[in-house]
C-alpha positions in Angstrom: 79.9 23.4 143.8 81.5 20.1 144.5 79.5 17.4 146.6 80.1 14.4 148.3 78.0 11.8 147.3 79.6 9.0 149.6 77.6 10.0 152.5 74.7 12.3 151.2 71.9 9.8 151.6 71.0 7.7 154.7 72.5 4.3 155.5 69.9 2.6 153.3 70.7 4.3 149.9 73.6 3.1 147.8 76.5 5.2 147.6 78.6 5.7 144.3 81.5 6.6 146.3 82.5 9.9 144.2 83.0 13.2 144.6 81.2 15.4 141.8 80.7 18.9 140.4 77.5 19.8 138.7 78.1 22.5 135.8 76.3 23.4 132.7 73.8 20.7 132.9 76.6 17.9 133.6 77.6 15.8 136.4 81.5 15.5 136.6 83.4 13.2 138.5 86.1 15.0 140.7 87.2 12.3 142.8 86.6 8.0 143.0 87.1 6.8 146.7 88.9 3.5 147.0 87.0 0.1 147.2 83.5 1.7 146.1 81.0 0.6 143.3 82.3 3.4 141.3 86.0 2.4 141.7 84.9 -1.1 140.7 83.1 -0.1 137.8 86.3 1.8 136.6 85.0 5.3 136.7 87.7 7.8 136.8 88.1 11.5 137.6 86.8 13.6 134.5 83.9 11.3 133.5 80.6 12.9 132.8 78.0 10.7 134.3 74.9 10.7 131.5 72.9 7.9 132.7 72.4 5.6 135.8 69.8 2.8 135.8 68.5 3.5 132.4 67.7 7.4 133.5 69.2 10.3 131.9 71.3 12.6 134.3 72.0 16.0 133.9 71.9 17.2 137.5 72.7 16.1 141.0 68.9 16.1 141.7 68.7 13.3 139.1 71.4 11.3 140.6 69.9 11.7 143.9 66.4 10.5 142.7 67.7 7.5 141.0 69.9 6.2 143.9 67.1 6.7 146.3 64.9 4.3 144.1 67.8 1.7 143.8 68.1 -1.2 146.1 71.2 -2.2 148.0 72.5 -5.2 146.2 71.2 -4.2 142.7 73.5 -4.1 139.7 72.8 -1.2 137.2 74.3 0.2 134.1 76.1 3.6 134.6 76.9 5.5 131.2 79.9 8.0 131.2 81.3 10.4 128.6 85.1 10.0 128.9 87.4 12.0 126.6 84.6 12.4 124.1 83.9 8.7 124.0 80.7 7.2 125.5 81.2 4.2 127.7 78.8 2.0 129.6 79.6 -0.1 132.6 78.0 -2.3 135.1 78.1 -1.2 138.9 76.9 -3.2 141.5 75.7 -1.4 145.1 77.0 -4.2 147.7 75.1 -4.3 151.0 77.1 -2.9 153.9 78.8 -5.4 156.2 
């Protein structure tokens, strides 16, 4: 099942700007929207999200929970697996203009 996380939360919750697929206890990026925190952090299609803001991510519900409790304007770390290598990036959730 592919989910659009760009608009899934209310206007006060940060958005990653990605489409994901949840499969086999993994959250896999299927699309990265332009000019979003995900694109600015260098996330790519095929990346597997394993941590966000220090919390392990195994399912969509994990990701939703972390985003719900993350403030707009916050800078957090996101850890992904890309082509077998673990990578950690910083991501800033800008406030809406």
